[in-house]
C-alpha positions as CSV (number, residue, x, y, z in Angstrom):
1,M,56.7,48.7,44.4
2,I,55.2,47.1,41.7
3,Q,51.8,46.3,41.9
4,L,50.3,42.9,39.3
5,R,46.8,43.6,37.5
6,S,44.6,41.0,37.6
7,M,44.4,39.7,33.9
8,P,40.3,39.0,32.6
9,P,38.9,35.3,32.9
10,T,39.6,33.2,29.4
11,G,37.3,30.4,27.8
12,F,34.1,30.5,27.9
13,S,31.6,30.3,31.4
14,L,29.8,26.8,32.2
15,L,26.6,28.8,31.3
16,E,27.8,29.4,27.6
17,V,28.8,25.9,27.4
18,S,25.4,24.9,28.6
19,I,23.9,27.0,26.0
20,A,26.1,25.9,23.1
21,L,25.4,22.4,23.9
22,V,21.5,22.8,24.3
23,I,22.2,24.3,20.5
24,I,23.8,21.6,19.2
25,G,21.7,19.3,20.9
26,L,18.2,20.9,19.2
27,L,20.5,20.9,16.1
28,F,20.6,17.6,16.4
29,A,17.3,16.4,17.2
30,V,15.8,18.2,13.9
31,G,18.0,16.9,12.0
32,A,17.5,13.4,13.1
33,L,13.4,13.9,12.8
34,S,13.6,15.4,8.8
35,W,15.7,12.0,8.4
36,S,13.2,10.0,10.1
37,A,10.4,11.8,8.0
38,L,12.3,11.7,4.7
39,A,13.1,7.8,5.0
40,E,9.4,7.0,5.9
41,T,8.5,8.7,2.7
42,R,11.0,7.0,0.7
43,R,9.6,3.5,2.3
44,L,5.7,4.6,1.1
45,A,7.1,5.5,-2.7
46,K,8.6,2.3,-2.5
47,A,5.6,0.4,-1.1
48,R,3.4,2.0,-3.9
49,A,6.1,1.3,-6.2
50,Q,5.8,-2.4,-5.0
51,L,1.8,-2.5,-5.5
52,L,1.8,-1.4,-8.8
53,E,4.6,-4.1,-9.9
54,V,2.1,-6.6,-8.5
55,R,-0.8,-5.3,-10.5
56,D,0.7,-4.9,-12.8
57,C,2.1,-9.2,-12.7
58,M,-1.4,-9.9,-11.9
59,L,-3.5,-8.2,-14.6
60,R,-0.4,-10.1,-17.1
61,A,-1.9,-13.3,-15.7
62,S,-5.0,-12.0,-16.6
63,L,-4.4,-11.6,-20.3
64,L,-2.7,-15.1,-20.1
65,H,-5.8,-17.0,-19.0
66,E,-8.7,-15.0,-19.9
67,H,-9.8,-15.4,-16.2
68,Y,-9.5,-13.3,-13.1
69,P,-5.8,-14.2,-11.5
70,S,-5.5,-17.2,-9.2
71,D,-4.1,-17.2,-5.2
72,T,-0.8,-18.9,-7.0
73,D,-0.7,-15.7,-9.5
74,F,-0.5,-13.4,-6.5
75,L,1.5,-15.5,-4.6
76,R,3.7,-15.6,-7.1
77,C,3.8,-12.1,-8.1
78,S,4.1,-10.8,-4.3
79,N,7.3,-13.3,-3.8
80,E,8.7,-11.8,-7.0
81,T,8.3,-8.3,-5.7
82,G,9.5,-9.1,-2.4
83,L,8.7,-8.1,1.6
84,D,7.5,-4.5,1.4
85,P,9.2,-2.4,2.9
86,W,8.5,-3.1,6.8
87,G,9.5,-7.0,6.1
88,G,5.6,-7.3,5.8
89,D,3.9,-10.0,3.2
90,L,1.7,-8.0,0.6
91,R,-1.8,-8.8,1.2
92,M,-4.7,-9.5,-1.3
93,V,-8.2,-8.3,-1.3
94,R,-10.6,-10.4,-4.1
95,G,-13.4,-8.4,-5.2
96,V,-17.2,-10.7,-5.4
97,T,-19.3,-11.3,-8.3
98,T,-23.0,-9.6,-7.6
99,A,-23.9,-13.2,-5.8
100,G,-21.4,-12.5,-3.5
101,L,-18.6,-15.1,-4.6
102,P,-15.1,-14.1,-5.1
103,L,-13.7,-13.4,-8.3
104,D,-11.2,-15.6,-8.8
105,E,-9.5,-17.9,-11.7
106,S,-12.9,-20.1,-12.4
107,F,-14.3,-16.2,-13.5
108,A,-13.6,-15.1,-16.9
109,V,-12.6,-11.4,-17.8
110,V,-14.0,-11.0,-21.4
111,T,-16.9,-12.8,-23.6
112,D,-15.3,-15.8,-26.0
113,A,-17.5,-17.7,-27.7
114,A,-14.6,-20.1,-29.0
115,R,-13.8,-20.8,-25.3
116,G,-17.6,-21.1,-24.2
117,Q,-16.9,-18.5,-21.5
118,L,-18.8,-15.0,-20.5
119,L,-17.5,-11.8,-19.1
120,T,-18.0,-11.7,-15.5
121,L,-18.2,-7.8,-13.8
122,P,-17.7,-7.3,-9.8
123,D,-20.3,-6.5,-7.5
124,G,-20.8,-2.3,-8.2
125,N,-22.6,-1.6,-5.2
126,A,-21.1,0.6,-2.6
127,S,-22.1,-1.7,0.3
128,R,-19.4,-3.6,-1.3
129,A,-16.7,-0.7,-1.5
130,I,-13.1,0.5,-0.6
131,L,-12.9,3.6,1.0
132,L,-9.1,4.5,0.4
133,P,-6.7,6.6,3.1
134,E,-7.7,9.4,1.4
135,G,-11.5,8.8,1.5
136,E,-12.5,8.4,-1.7
137,N,-14.6,5.5,-2.3
138,R,-13.6,3.0,-4.3
139,T,-16.6,0.1,-6.0
140,S,-16.6,-2.0,-8.8
141,I,-13.5,-3.8,-7.3
142,A,-12.1,-6.7,-9.8
143,F,-9.2,-7.3,-6.8
144,A,-6.4,-5.0,-4.9
145,V,-3.2,-5.4,-3.5
146,I,-2.1,-4.1,-0.1
147,S,0.8,-3.5,2.8
148,L,-0.1,-3.4,6.0
149,G,2.1,-0.8,6.2
150,K,5.2,0.5,8.8
151,N,2.9,-1.3,12.3
152,R,2.3,-4.3,9.9
153,V,-1.5,-4.9,11.3
154,A,-4.7,-3.7,9.8
155,D,-6.1,-0.5,10.9
156,H,-9.4,-1.0,10.7
157,P,-12.2,-3.6,12.2
158,S,-13.3,-3.6,8.8
159,V,-9.5,-5.2,7.2
160,A,-9.0,-7.2,10.0
161,G,-9.0,-10.2,8.7
162,L,-5.7,-9.1,6.4
163,N,-4.3,-9.6,9.6
164,T,-4.3,-13.1,9.5
165,N,-5.0,-14.4,5.9
166,A,-2.8,-13.6,2.9
167,I,-6.8,-13.4,0.8
168,V,-9.6,-12.4,1.5
169,P,-12.8,-11.8,-0.5
170,L,-14.3,-7.8,-0.5
171,S,-17.6,-8.9,1.9
172,A,-18.5,-5.8,2.6
173,S,-16.9,-1.9,2.3
174,M,-13.0,-2.1,3.4
175,D,-12.5,1.4,5.5
176,F,-8.6,2.4,5.0
177,S,-9.2,5.4,5.8
178,S,-7.2,5.3,9.2
179,P,-6.4,8.9,11.2
180,T,-2.9,6.6,10.9
181,K,-3.3,6.1,6.9
182,D,-0.2,3.5,8.1
183,D,-2.2,1.1,5.3
184,V,-1.2,1.5,1.7
185,V,-4.2,0.3,-0.8
186,L,-4.4,-0.3,-4.5
187,P,-7.4,-1.5,-5.9
188,V,-8.2,-2.0,-9.3
189,Q,-11.6,-1.7,-10.7
190,A,-13.3,-3.6,-13.2
191,Y,-12.2,-1.1,-16.2
192,E,-8.7,-1.4,-15.6
193,V,-8.8,-4.8,-16.3
194,M,-10.8,-4.6,-19.3
195,G,-8.9,-1.5,-20.5
196,Y,-5.2,-3.2,-19.8
197,L,-7.0,-6.8,-22.3
198,R,-8.3,-3.8,-25.0
199,N,-4.6,-1.9,-25.0
200,V,-3.3,-5.5,-25.3
201,V,-5.5,-7.4,-27.5
202,G,-7.9,-4.9,-28.7
203,P,-11.4,-4.8,-28.5
204,Q,-13.2,-7.9,-27.4
């Protein structure tokens, strides 16, 4: 009489397939998170580059007119640069004089006797400062260029005016050091404006 031997089972068990699927899912999840973080880092870098472009454009406008940039200058510069990486419009904060007046095109950035104009410096008081996301305090603000970031919302009550206005004056200190660090801000101080003029046209 011939005895048939049972063959060992072939293929993977349900448990083995389940474990493999879990591992594959974890690898995909880690890859997706890494890609998302990389993409966000690139957006931040692009936003910072855009703010630098707008700053340089506005400094050139100051050089041309020897006055602080106008609203038109900012709007032109920001339109040339385009929307930020999250699809939002850029914003501007104007520095103010010691009397609290916004530093617009009516104030000179250089003394020029031939034009009958005197240099006006921004208020350097600490009560009118910009607190950066890194925690550093900047005073003597000529102007600042801002992206409201991924959520397109100003992250602190002191900068809430930027939610509805493209341009606001620095009427009090503005805090951009929220825990999310979502807003991107580039403050331009008085010495940067004066330094730009000296580098281009020489000592005043």
